[in-house]
N, C-alpha and C positions, 0 to 999 in steps of 0.2 A: 279672319286671318288666323286665328288661334287654331282652327281646325287645320289650315294649309300647312302651317308649322308642324303640326304633328303627324301628318300624313308624309311631309319629306323627311321627318326624322325617322319614319316606319320604313320609308323607301330606302334610306342610308342602310339603316341596319339590315334588311332584307337582301341587299347587295353585297354585305360582308361574307368573305370568305369562309366555308364550312371549316370548323375545328375538328381536329382529331380527339379522341378520347385520352391519348396523352397530356394533351394541354389540360385537359379539365382536371384529371388525377394531380397534374402537377400544380394547377391552381388549388386543389383540395390539400395538398401538402405543404403550400406556402400559408394557406390559412391555418391549418393544424399547427405547425411549428411555430409560427408568428405569436399565436394565442397561447402556446405553452411558455414560450420565452418570456411573455407580457407577465403570466402568471406567476413564474418562477421570480421574476423581479419586482415583483409587488411583495414580496416577503420580506419580512423585516429580519430575518435569518438567512446565512449562507447554506447552501445544500449541499449533502453529500453526493457523491455520483449516483448512488443506489436510489437515493429520494427523487433526485433530478432524473433518472431515468422512468420512474412512475409518472412524473409530470410529462416527459416526452411522449410518452406511450399514451396518456389521456389525450396529449394533443394530437398525435396521429390518428387516433380514433376520431376525433373532431373533425380532422382533416378529411376522413374517408366520408364521413356524414356528409360534410361540407361537398365533396366530389360529386356523392350521389345526389345531394339537391341541385346542384349546378347543373348535373347532366339531365335530369328531370325538368328543371327550368327550360334548358335549353330545347327538349324535344317539344315541350308544348307550345314553344313560340314559333312564328313563321319565319323569323331572321335569327341570326347567330346571335349571341350574347357576347358584349365586348368584354373582355376577362384579362387583358395583358397589364392592366393595373395591379393585379394580385401578385404580378412577378415582383413587383418593387418590394414585397414584404421580405423576401429571400436577403436583402441589404440589412434588414432589422436581424432578422436569424443570423446572419454571419458577421454581424458588427463585433469587434474585438473587445470592446470594454463595455461596462454597464451603460443600458441607455433607456431606462425605463418610458420616460416622459418622452424623449423622442421616438421610441418604438409605438407609444399611445398615440402620437401626434401622427405618425406615418399610417398607422390602421385607420383612423378617420380621415384623412386624407384619401386613402383607397376605397372606403366604404361611400365616401361622398362622390368621388368620381366615378365610381361604377354604378351609384344610383344616377347621376347626371347623363351618363353615356348610354343608359340601356332604358331610361325613362321614355315611355310612349304617349304619356299624356301630359298637357301643360301643367305647370304649376298652380297651385291653389291657393286661395287666401289663408286657408287653415296655418300654414308655416307662419304667416305675419301676425295672426292671431296667437300663435305659440310664442313667437318673439315678444309680444305684448305680454301676456302672461308672465312670461320667464322674468321680462325686465322689472315687473311689477313686484315679482317675488323676491327678486335679488334686490332691489332697492330698499325694499322693506325691511329684509334682513338686516342689511347693513346700514340702514336710516339711524342717523344721529340721536340720542333721547336728549339732549341735554340743551340748556341755552349756549347760545354762541357767542361769538366776538364780532367787533367791526361791522361791517355793513350787514352780516347776518344776524345780529343781534338786533339791529335797526329794525330789520323786515320782521322779526319776531315780533317786535312791539307793534309796528304800523298796522300789522295784520290783524292783531288779536284786539286793538282798541280803535280802528278805524282811524289812524294819525295820517301824516304827511312824511313822507322820506325825503331823503336829499335828492335834490335834482337830477334827473329828470322828473321824480315825483313817482313815477311807477304806480299809475292810477288804477291800470285794470288789474295788476298783480297785487294792489292791497284789496281791491273788493274780492277778487277769487279768494286771496287770502283769509279773508273773514270769513266766506263761506265754509273753507276747511277748517277754520278755527273752532267750528259749531259741530265738528263732528266728536263724537263721545270716545276719541282714541289717544290714551296717554295723556301726557301735560300739552298744554299750549303750545310748548316751544316744539314739541316732538310733531304735532299736526303741521304745523307750518313746514317743518323740515320734510314731512312726507309728501306735500305738495309738490316738491320740486320731482321726486321719484315718480310722480303720477304724470306730470307734463313731460318729463324725460321719455316715459315709457311710450307715452303717445305720439312724441316726435319719430321713436324708433319704428312704430308700427305704421304711420304715416309715409317715412323712409322708405321702408322695406315695401310697403305696398306700391308706392312710386316705381320703385325699381323693377319689380315682378310685374308689373303692368307694361312697362317699358320694354323690358328683356325677355319676358317668358322664362326667367332662369329663377328657380327657388335659392339655389346657393347663392346668387348674386345678391338678392335680397337681405340673407342672412349675413352675406359679407359687411353690407352697410350696417346692419344693427347690431352686430357683434363688435366690428371695428371701432364704430362710434362710441356704442353704450358700454363696452367695457375698455375704453381709454381713460388713461388716469383722471385727468381735470372733468371729463364730463361724469365718469361714476362719482366722483366727489362731490361735483355740484349737485349731483342727483339724490344726494343724501343730507343736504343740508339747505337752509331755508337762503335761497337767490333768486334772481330775477333772470339770469342767463338760460337755464333749464326751459322757462316760458317763451324767452327769445327765440331760443333754438326751435321749439315747436311753432311759433309763429313764422318763424323763415321756413322751416321746412313745409308748411302748409302753403305758403305763398308760391313755393316753387312748383310744390304738386298744383297748385290752381293754374299756374302758367303753363305746364305741361298737357293738363286737360283741356285749358282754353286752345291749345295748338289742335288737338285732336278735334276738337269741336268749336270752333270760334264764334261762337254764341254771344248776345249781349249779357246773358244771365252768367255766363262763365266770366266775361271781362269784369263783372261787376264783383262776381267773388274774389278775382285778383285783386281789386281796388281794396276790397273789405278787409283781406289778409294782410295786404301791404299795410294800410293804415293801421291796424290794430297792431301790428309790429312797430311803426312808426311811432303809434301813440304810446305803446309801452317804453321802448326806448328810443331816443331821438337819432341816435347811431344808425338806425335803419335807413333814415333818409341818404344816408352816403351810398347806399346799395341802389339807389333809383337809376344811375345810369345803366348797369346792367341789366335791370327790369325792361327798360323803356328800349333798350337795345333789340332785347330778345324779342319783344313785341312787335317793333317794326322790322325785324329780320324776317319775323315768319309772315308779317302781314304788311307790306310797305303802304298799302293802301290806306291804312288808319290815319296818317297825316292828312289825306285829302277828305276824311270823314269826321270832322269835328262834332259832328252829332254822337257818334258812337263813342267818345270821351265822357259824355255826360252821365252814363251809369258809373264807370269807374270812380270818376271823380266824387261823384255824389257818394257812394260808397266810402271813398276816403274820408270825405269830410264826415259822414254819419259816424266813422268808426273813431275819429278824433274826439267826438263829444265826450270821450272817457276823460277827456283832460278838464272837463267842468266839475269833476270830483274834486280837485283841488282847491278852487278859490270857495267852492260851496262849503265843503268841509271845515276850511280855514274861517271862513266868514263865522258858521255857527260854533266855533270852536271845538278844539279836539285834545284828548289828553296829551298828543305827543304831536307838537308842532313847533319845532326850534325857530323856524323862520316864516312867520305869517305873511299868508300872500294878500297884501292890501292894496294894489293898483295893476292896472294892465302891464305897466313895464315889470313889476316883480312877476306877475304870471309868465310872461313871454320869456323872461331869465331864467325862470325855474323850469318850463316844460323843455327849453331848449338847451339847459346845462351851460349857459353862455360864461357861467363862473369858472368852467374849466377851461375855456377857449384858450386861455395861455399856456397848457399843456400840449395842445394839438400842434403836429409838426415840429416838435421839439429837438427831433434828433433827423435833421434835413440835409446835413453836409455829407459829402461822399464818404469821408473815413468813418463818420458815425454810422451812417446806411451800410457801410461794409461790416461793421462790427455787428449792427444789428441783424442783419443777415445771418452772420455767423450764430448769433442767439437763437435765430430762428431755426435754424439748424439743429441745434441742441433741443429745442423744445419738440420737434418733430421726432427726433429721435427718442426721447423720452415719453412721448405720448402713443407713439404708435409703433417705434422700431422701423428699421430701412426698408424691410421686406414689404410691409403695408405702404410707405412711402413710394418706393419704386414701382408698386401697383397702381398707385396712383398717376404717376407719370405716364405707364403704358396706358392706362384707361383715357387720359387726356390725349395721346397719339391715337389713339384709336376713335374717340369722338371727333377729333379734328378731320378724320378721313370720311366718317361716315355721318356724323351729325353735328357740323359746326356750328349751329344755332344753339344746341344744347351746351355746348363748350362754352360760347359765348356769354350764358347766362350763369352756367355753374363757376367757369372761369373768372367771371367779372366779379362774381361775388366774392370768390376766395382772393381775388387780387385786391378790391376795394377795402374787404376787411381787414387782411394782411397789413396793406399800405397804411392805413388808419391806426391799427394795434401797434405797428412796429415803430412807427414815428410818434406816438404818444408816449408822454411821460408819467409812467405812473406802474407801481409795483405789482401789476395784476395780468401782466401781457399774456400769460398762460389762460385767463378767463377770457380776456377778451377777443381771443382768436378762436373762441366757440363757433362761430358762423363759418370760419375757414374750414374747420376740421369736416364741419357737416358737408361740407360743399366739394370737398377732398373725396369723401367718402362717397358721395355719391358719383363723382366723375368716376372713380374706380369702379364701382358697381354697375352702373349703366354702360360705362365704356367696354368693360371686359365681359359683363354679362350680355350686352347687346351685340357684341362680334358674332357675325353669322359667320362663322367658319366653316371651311369643309375639308373633308377627308382628315387625315393625322392633325391638321390644326384644330380642328373640334376638339379633338382629344386633347391638345395643349390647352385650349381655353380652359375644359372641365377640370384637369388637374391644377392649373394655375388658380382657378377660383377656389377649388377644395383646398390648396395650400394656403392662400390667404385667408380663410375661415379659421382654419387651424391656428394660424399665427396670430389672429384676433383672439380666439378662445386662449391661447398661451398667454397672451397680454393680461387677460380676465385673471387666469391663474396666478401670475405674478404680481396682480394687484390685490387679490382677494386677501391676502394675509393682513396688509396695510389697512383696507378699509374695515376688516372684524376689527382692529385695533381702534381704528377713529370711532367706530359706532359706540365703542363703549368708554372712550374717551370723554372727561366731564372737565378738562383742564380750565376752561375758561370760566364756567359756572362756579368751580371750586374756588378759582381767584377772587371772582364778585363776591360770592357768600362771606367768604373768612375776611375780606377787608371791610364790607359793608358791616359785618356783625362785632369786628374790631374797633369801629370808628368812633369815637367820642360822641356824645349827644349833640345833635345839632351841627355835627362838623361839615365842612365844606371840602369836598373830594375833588382837586385839581386832575384831571386824568386826560390819558391820550385816547385818540377816538378808537382803537382796539379794545380797551377796556371798559371805556364809559357806555358804550351801548348795552353790553352785558349788566351792569349795574343798572341801568335805566330799565331794562327789561323785568329784572326782578323786583323793583320799585314799582313800576307803571302795571304790570300784570299780574305778579304774585304778592305785590305789597309788603315787601320785605324793606324796613327801613325808611319810612318816606319821611322821616325827620333830617335825614343827610341828603346835604345838596351835592348831587355830581356835576360837575362842569367840564365840559370839553375845553382844553385850552388848543388852539387852533393856531397855526402858524400867521404870522402877521409879515408878510412881504419879506424886506430884507432885514427886518431886525431879527438880532439872532435869538433861538428859541431860549436859551437859559435867560436873557432878559426878559421875554415875554412871561416866561414861568416865575420869574423873581417878583417882577410887578405884580402879578395874581396873587401871589404868596403876601405880599406887603400890604394889600388891599383886604385880603381874607383875614389876615391873623389881627386886624384891628378891632373884628367883631366875634370871633368864633375860633374853633380849633380848625386846623388846616391838614390835610393830608394829601401826598403827592404821589403819583404812579411811576414818575419820571426822574431819573438822575441826571444830572449834568455837574460836570466839574467845576463850574464856576460856583456852584453852592458852598464849597469849602472857604470860600472868602466870603461868603456872604454875611457871617455873622450869626447867622441861623444854626440851631442845632437840628439836625436830621437823625431820627432814632428808627429803627425799624418797626413797623406795624404791618403785621400779615406780611405780605410780599410787598408792600409800599413803605412808605416812610411819613411818620408826623412830625410836623416842623414846630419847632419850640424857639420862643425868643426870651427863654429864661430857663430855670432849672427843672419845670416839671416834667415828670416820668413816673408812670406806676408800674410796678412788677407783676405781671397778670397771674391770676389764682392757679393757673396750672404749672407753675415755676416750681422746682425744687430748690427749697432754701437752702444755702451753704455759707459759710464764715470762713474762708481760706485766705490767709494774706501772704504777698510776696516779698521778698526782700528788698524790692525795688520802690514799695510803696503802694502796690495796687491789691486790692481786697475783692475776691471774687464773692458776689452777692446770692446771685441764683443762676439756674440753667433751666432751658427748658430743650428737651430732646424729641425729636420727631423722625422715628425710624421705619415708617411704615413701608418705605419703599427700598429696604436694606437688603440689595440683591446686585449681582454684578450688572455694572452698566445703570444701576440706580444711583438714588442719592439718599443722604440722611441731613437732615436739618437741626442745625444747633444754633441757640441763642443765648450769648453768655451775657450776665448784668453783672457790671462791675464799678468800681468807684476809685478814684485816687487819694490815699489818706494824707498825701501832700505833694508839693510841687514836684512833678517829675524831672529828672534829670537829663534823659534822653527822649528821643523819637522811639517809639515801641510798636511791635507788632502781637496783636494775640493771635494764637493759634489753635486750632484744635485738630488733632489726628485720631484717625482709627487704625490700632495697631494690632497686629498679631504675631506668630512665629516667624510669619515670612517677612516682617517687616512693615511698613506702613501701607496700609491698604485706601485711604483716603485723607486730604489734608485740606483745610481752609484756613486763610490768613487774612487778617484786617489790619491796617497799618494807622497809627495815631501820631499826631504831632503833638510834642509835649506842650508847647504854647496853646495849644487849643483844650487842653484837659483842665478843668479847675477842680481843686481839691473839694471833694464831698459831694460831687456833682454826679449822678448816676450815667453811667455809660451803657450802650447796648452793642454787642457785636453779633451781627447774624453771619452764620457760616452755613454753605450748603457744599457738603463732601459728596463729589462725584465718585463712586467706587469704580475701582479696575473691573474691566470686561473679564478678567483671568483670575478675580478674587475666588478663593476656595469657599464653600459654605461653612459656617461654624460660628464659635462665640470670639467676638473681638472687644478690646477695651479700649472706651472712649477716653481721651485725655485732654487736657487744656494748659494752657499757660502762655508766657509772654516771653519775647525775645528782643535784643536790641544790637547795635552794632557797635562792638566793644573798642578801646585804645588800638587795640593790635590790628584792628582791620577784620576781625572774625565776629561771627555771629555769636551771641554769647544769651543763654538762657538765664531767666530769674527763677529763683527758688524759692520753695514754700516747704518748710519743715525739713530743709535739707534736700529735697526731691526737685527735680528741674521741670516737673508738670504735677498737675491734679488729676486724680482720677475722676471722671463725671459717672461712669458706670458701663456697662456690659451691652453690646448690640450682637443680636443674633443676625447674620446674614444667610439669607436662603438662597437655593439654587435660583438661575434664572428659568424663566419660563420659554424663551426662545433664542436662539442663536443671533447675533448681530450679523448684518449682511456682509458679504464677502467679495472682494475682487476675484476670488478664485472659488467661486461656487463648485461644490461636489455633492453626490449623493451615493457615498459608498456604505454599503453595509458591513458591519460586524456582527459577531456573534451577540445573543443576549439583547437583541435591538438596538445597538449602538450605531449611530449614523454620523458619519464624518460628513458635515452638511457644506463646507468649506474650509479653507486655508488661507492664509496672508503671511506676508514678510516685510521686515523694514530694516533698513542699512543706515539709520539716522546716527548710530553709535559708531565711530569711527574702528575699522577693524572687526565689526562684531554683527552678526545677522540675527535677527530676533524672528521667530516662526511662530505664529497662533495657528491653533486648531482650533475649529467650532465644531463642536459635537452634541449632537440630541439624542435622546432615548427615546423612541417610539413605540407604542404598545396601545392599549386601551386605555382611555384617561380614566381618572379615578383609582386606579390599581396601584398599589403601595409597595409591591416586591421591588424592592431596591436592590440594584446592580451592586457588583463588587467595584472597590476603586481599582482602578488600572494604571499601568505606568505606560506612558507615551516615549517612545523613543525614536530619535533620529539618527541616521549611520548614512556614513558618507563611504562609499567604496566598502561596504560591510563592518566598517568599525564606529561603535557608538560614538556620537560627538555631542547629544543632548538629550535630556529628559526631562520629563514632569509628569505631575500625578494627574490622573483624568478621575473625579471624585465619584462617589457611587451616587447614581441617577435612579429616580423611578420615572416612569413613564410620563412624558410632558415636560421633562425638565431638561436642561441645556447646561453646559459649560463651555469656556474657552479656556484653553491651555497655551501658556505663553512659555518657549523654551529658547535660550540663547547659546549661540556656537559662534567660534571664532572664524574670521574669514569672511568670503562672500561666494558661497558655492552657486553653481548653476543648478543643480539637482541634489535631491536627498531622498532617501528612502525612510518610508515610517512603518513602525510597527507598535503593537499594543500588546502589554504583557501583564498577566496576572501577578499578584503578590508573591507567587511562588517559580516565576520564570518561565511559565507557559506562554506561548504564544497564542494570541485570539485570532481564529481565521476570519477573514474578511470574504467577501461575495466578488468574483470578477464577472466576467461575461456568463449571463445565465443565473448570476448568483452562486456559480459554482464555488465552493469553498477553496480557499487561498489561504496557505499559511508562509508564504515567503512575505516580502516586504512591498508595500505600496509606492510608486515613485510619485513624489513631488518635485514640480519645476519651479524653479525659481529664476528667469531669465533676464529680468529686467531690472539693472541696477539702478536706475533713477527711480523708480517706484518706491513709494512711501505708504506705510498704514500705521497710522496715529489716532487711536481713538481720542476724541475730546468730548468731554461732557457727557459722554454716554449716549450722544444722538447722532454724532457725526463723527466720521474719520478723515483725517487729512491725508490725502494720495500722492502729493507730489507738486512740485514748482518749476514750471519752464519759464527759461527766461530768452527773449529774444528781441532784436530791434524793433522798437517802436516808431512812432513819429518824431521827427526832429532829432533822431540818434539818442531819444531815451530808451531805458527798457521797456520792454511789454512784458508785464508778469502774468503769468497764466497760473493761477492754482486750481487744481483738482480736489474734490471733495465726493465723500461717497455717503450717502443716509442709511446711517446704521439701522434705524427704524423708522417709521413715520414721523415727521416732526410737527410739534405743535407749537412752538415757539418762533418768535421773529429774531432771528440772529444777523448780523452784519460781518462781511468780510472786510478785513483789514491786512494790506500787504504794505511793507516798508523796506526803504533801500537805506542800508547802512552805510554812511561814509565818514570815516574817521570818527569824531565824537558825536557826530550827529546822525538823525535818523529821520528820514520824510517818509510821510504815511498818505496811503489812500484807501478811503473807506467806503462802505456802500452797500445795498442790497446786492446780492450775488446775481452775475450775468447782466449787468448794466440796468439791474432793478426789476428784468422780466421774469427771473424765478426767484422768488421770494421763499425762505426755508418753509413757511407755511404751508406750500405747497408739495413739498417733498415726499414721496413716497419711500419705503424701504426699497434699498437697492438703488436709487435714483444715484446716478454718476453727473454731477454737474461741475462745468469748467469756468471760472470767474477769471475774467480777462481783464487788466487794467493797464491803460497807457498813460499814466498821469506825466504833467510836466514837472519833473522833479529838479530841473534846472542843474544836473551835474555836468562837470566839465568832459566827463568821455567814461568810457568802461573801466580806467584806470582808477578812478574816483571810489569805485564799489569795494567795499571791504565785506559785505554780506547782506542776505536778505531776511525778512521777516514775515510771518505769517501768523494770524489768529483770527478767530471768531468770537463775537461777544453779542449778549442781548440788545437788540436794538432799542429797548427803553430803559433798563437799569444800567447798561454799559458794563456789567458783568461779563468779565471773559469767560469762555469754557476751559475747564482745566483739562490738561493735558494728562491723559491716562496712561502715561509709560514713565513707570518710576526711575527709570535711567536717564530719561531725559530731565526730570525734575530735578534730580541729583546735579545736572549740569547746569541748572538755572532755568530751564525751559518749561516752568510750571504752568503758564498759561498762553505762551506763544512758541512757535517753531521757530528756530533759527537756521538758515540755509545758508552754506559758505557762497561766497562770490563765484560765478560762474562767467565765462565771456560770453554776451549776449551773440 
């Protein structure tokens, strides 16, 4: 069959019209000029005309060589070469603005399309093998090196000690993980993380081979491998301990087995189908939900199976044999395992465990029409974030083509997509982006098989080749966008640092009451690495309708009767519990009395304030003191007498430009006993536009005076005390931007993006995000520059861009009056000389660079250094209530679990709705840099109508500690918006 396809292609090429020599030379010219522009725009410096002329000359020589090579190749072939895609390169050659990445993508598209259109032999397996090797290298490079939190931490435990994981148990994964744990590679945690990369790479190989075999298209196989392998969630899962990667591998193996059986409907092939499906179901019982799609495909391909019950014996026997892996669970539980939280002691317990019946209450949670409509909107967000709309549209096109050519294949792949998407979208759990991985795989198979197998003739064949090439470049572009985030995540050890610091700080024989997120990391360190075995870490699980604060307080009561207790979660109900909660590491130790010790690394001090407070000691940790980073300060103090007011302790980082970061802790006077040591913990998030340099760290107290104004307490006549100096260094990377750019200025200065905010009435703030590119490790420092914004040629704002070495970044904030829709940007040296920048071809420009600010409702408010608030939209919701949609931008990959809170202010009251973003479907732990997530809430506020609304509030806070993210805009802080954004009322 493949030889017939090759003969047909050869005949099509042979029938092509003969080209003239002029066309060949035009193609060579396109190649040479496009390569010349790409080289020119790859430079970190703008070019003078003479320099650019040399590059263009070299490009023309390259074009001549290319034309000669094309002509020689055309003469050696029996048919004419298809060269028309090279004409598209002139689009890049003539494009009026810098477009390096678009040009690189266009060159790849053209090269791929030319290869596909002129290929005379069918694609070989070597491309699938190349994809396998590339995936293994990529996932190994970005693999996490540390112990992880939540389920990933649990999997790192059970695979290393042959334990039993939470339902459904994951017996197959545990046994495979144990084999991986024996490899002499890095830490035990790293080996299990690496296992996910291996299973993911194998899934991509099997899928790419399936596509190649079904379509005879090398590009289609690569589209599947790159589209799935470089998508955000699949890539992240491939670098961490998880069961999803193995699930995708088993699913793709099952689909591959079904397609092989269709070609060769033998008993052996059918048994292989049963084995792969059974292994998938034995690994994760959710695969059973996909059985209707598998059965429908089998019967659609061979309806006679219903009349041949004997033929079902081999696949059913294979399924039964594969499910024997479940026996690992009761056997291992019976002999005793170092990690077995819920021992399996009966047949009923076994069935409930392997079928995860304890989670059945979460199934079909979102089943009403309004809820389903909202979940479908969230699904659209997920697809946009994972793949981008071009790939999604490609999947739709593939489905249409499959429906016309091979409806049975669509029945299988579309059925898997529909069943998995329906179960995931109606399921109540904040991991929807992970649960949809089988849908992602089936979507990419539909795209690759649908488009790749399209037997188009004439000009439609060219369209197919170009479309597949373009989609492959889109997939590669997704990978480039995700690469920076995966590099950061590979080096991140936040979870392990949290667990180690808490275990090391915990008192002897302490009880640590923990959420699931942190408990598994501490269990791993104890069980696998032997850290602090004397500490008892207990997971505090929800108890139905009982409020969580009551559950935690009851566990605290029971624990304090026998030993020290530490808690990882904060609830407002603690304040009236009668216990004292003092910071310990990043958690709290609970006291039923006065006991509290000052740590050895604290700096002792003896400073008394006029209102009766005495500072005893302080601990300052400033290892992350850079823009967007934080400084952690812990203050130990006591009251010398009964306090007269409610007070707030504050810590500020101040410099010549004002306050760089601030933290406040409130205290009620009635709860502060004289002589009892108090501990205030402050996390100061630093402004993104902070300048590198030395800053003073100060502390003090303030209260609300009789005049209604805030009044600071004094010490030795000053309204604060100095704790020391903090050196703030430059940032390593720019934050994500809503308006990304890539404009080259002289000396390697790159404008990476700009943003604007009109949150202060009558004023516009413009942020410039700048990096200095160059060889890493070089210490040649650029000169400080002045950034100027001009309106109609008149300067309206300016700011200082600090001196940077290669690899450093800075954000400059400039404020101006009014709300202009466009501004001009210029950089100047200290002596007033304009810094040139590169336009098209990176030709030197000395004029201004135009910045457009069109959307008056768009916001950009950095919060906590991790996210930026991007605006609030108010619309009509259900039953006349306002539907509030808040927009968020991930400034960098997030490693904390944050909740969104929106409120409606009506008179003196405020009603709020809180929760995990996007109906729980896109938790912040999954956000990569640049992700734009919309969180829509339509709560029943019970308002009488739009006239009752006086405004709205938006904030984001830590889901475990309830600590709100600080607003990193000093203008808004001065207006009282230190932790939440206030928006004026607008009619829905």
